[in-house]
N, C-alpha and C positions, 0 to 999 in steps of 0.2 A: 528601464529592462528589466527588472525581478516582477513584476507583473507576468512578462512574456513568458519570460525563463518557469516561473510557475506553472501558468496557462498548457505550453506546451507538454513540458513535463509531465505535468496532472492525465493531459488529453494518454499520451505513451504509456500513461498502468494503466492507466481505462482501458482500452488494447492490449497489450497484456492478461489484463485479469481478466476480457473477455476470448480473449484464447487460450489459456491456459483452463477457465475453470471452467469450459466447457457447459454455456446454460446454468453454471448452480451465482458465475459470479463473489466465489468468494476465493479461497485459498489459504490449505492451512501448510501456513512456509513461517520460520522463526528467520521475525527481522530484529537481530539486536540495536538498538540506535542507544542516542546520547539518555535520552527520558526515560529508556525501559528494553525491555524486551519482550516484543514483543508475539503473538503470534502466528496471528488471521489477519489477516489484509481480506476486504468486505470491496464491493463498492453498489452502493444505493440507489436505481436509476432512478428513483420515484425522487428523489435529494439530492441527483448526479453530486453524491457527495463519496471519500474516498474516507473508507475508516479502517483504522489499524483496530486491534482487538488482545491485552493480555487477561488470561487468564486467571484466577489465583482460587487455588480452592473453590468454592461454588460463584465466585465472585468476575464480574465480564468488568473489566477497565478499558471502555473505544475511545478512543486519542481522534482526533478529525485529521486528512490529508493537509490542510488546513494550515493548522494549525501547529507543523512542524520546522525545524530551522527548516534553513534550504541547503544543508549538509543530510539530515538524521533523509531531509526529501530526498536527493540525490541516493540515496545509498538504499536507501527507498528499491528506486529506479535498478541500480545495480546489482539485486540481489534476486526483482526478477530476470531482467537483462541474462543474468549466466546461468537462468534455468532455459534458455535457448542452443545452448552450450554444452549440456548433459547429455543429453538424447545419441 
């Protein structure tokens, strides 16, 4: 069941990134997650991966969406879905 949940959630997040980013496939938005405060989310078409980025001075700390806990994955979706209601 977890595999289906993760696949569906990932596909929904990819769709939202594509809608909001308009051909760039990266959004600058803050994600307060249990593992830290991430600043952007990116969809890599080549690897079919979602990558979150945390920036600290000159360093970029990427984190794969697949490695997030289920709660953090759901939080990412909720934050992106919340953008719809800001229009």
